[in-house]
C-alpha positions in Angstrom: 5.8 -10.1 -6.7 2.0 -10.1 -5.8 -0.2 -7.6 -7.6 -3.8 -5.9 -6.3 -6.5 -3.9 -8.7 -8.8 -1.9 -6.6 -11.1 0.7 -7.9 -11.1 4.1 -6.0 -13.7 7.4 -6.5 -12.4 10.1 -8.7 -10.6 12.4 -6.1 -9.1 9.3 -3.5 -5.6 9.5 -2.5 -2.6 7.2 -1.4 -4.5 7.0 2.2 -7.8 6.0 0.6 -6.2 2.9 -1.6 -4.2 1.5 1.8 -7.7 2.4 4.2 -9.2 -0.1 0.7 -6.3 -2.5 1.1 -7.2 -3.0 4.6 -10.1 -3.1 4.7 -9.4 -6.6 2.2 -10.8 -9.9 4.4 -7.2 -12.0 4.7 -6.3 -15.2 6.2 -4.3 -14.7 9.1 -0.2 -14.3 8.5 2.1 -17.0 9.1 3.5 -17.3 12.3 5.6 -14.4 13.1 5.3 -12.1 10.6 3.7 -8.7 11.4 0.0 -7.8 11.0 -0.4 -6.3 8.0 -1.1 -2.3 9.3 1.9 -2.3 11.2 3.8 -3.6 7.9 1.9 -1.1 6.1 2.8 1.7 8.9 6.6 1.3 8.4 7.3 1.0 4.1 7.7 3.4 1.6 5.7 3.4 -1.3 6.3 4.0 -4.7 3.8 6.3 -7.1 4.3 5.3 -10.8 7.8 4.7 -10.4 8.8 8.0 -7.8 8.8 7.9 -3.9 5.7 9.1 -2.1 5.6 10.2 1.1 2.2 12.3 1.6 -0.4 10.3 1.4 -2.9 12.9 0.7 -1.7 12.7 -3.1 -4.7 12.4 -5.2 -4.3 9.1 -7.2 -5.5 8.9 -11.6 -6.7 6.4 -13.0 -4.2 3.4 -13.8 -1.7 4.7 -11.4 0.4 2.4 -9.5 1.8 2.3 -6.3 4.4 -0.4 -5.1 4.5 -1.3 -1.6 8.2 -1.8 -0.4 8.4 -3.5 3.0 11.1 -2.3 5.9 13.7 -4.4 4.7 16.5 -5.8 6.7 20.4 -6.6 5.8 22.0 -4.5 3.4 
């Protein structure tokens, strides 16, 4: 499990956090791996262990957002 921390302005939303994640310069993914924007567009998110679908939800200090990428299989 990889963890990243972001300092966001007061009133920042889940959407703002996703923008911040995408603004980080990262190495190219391995061959065959979809680019991060596509993965995030298909992912589900947890805010403090509760599913969140509304990306306009305002984050508070110390909130934890988990990214659940799409899974195959069962």
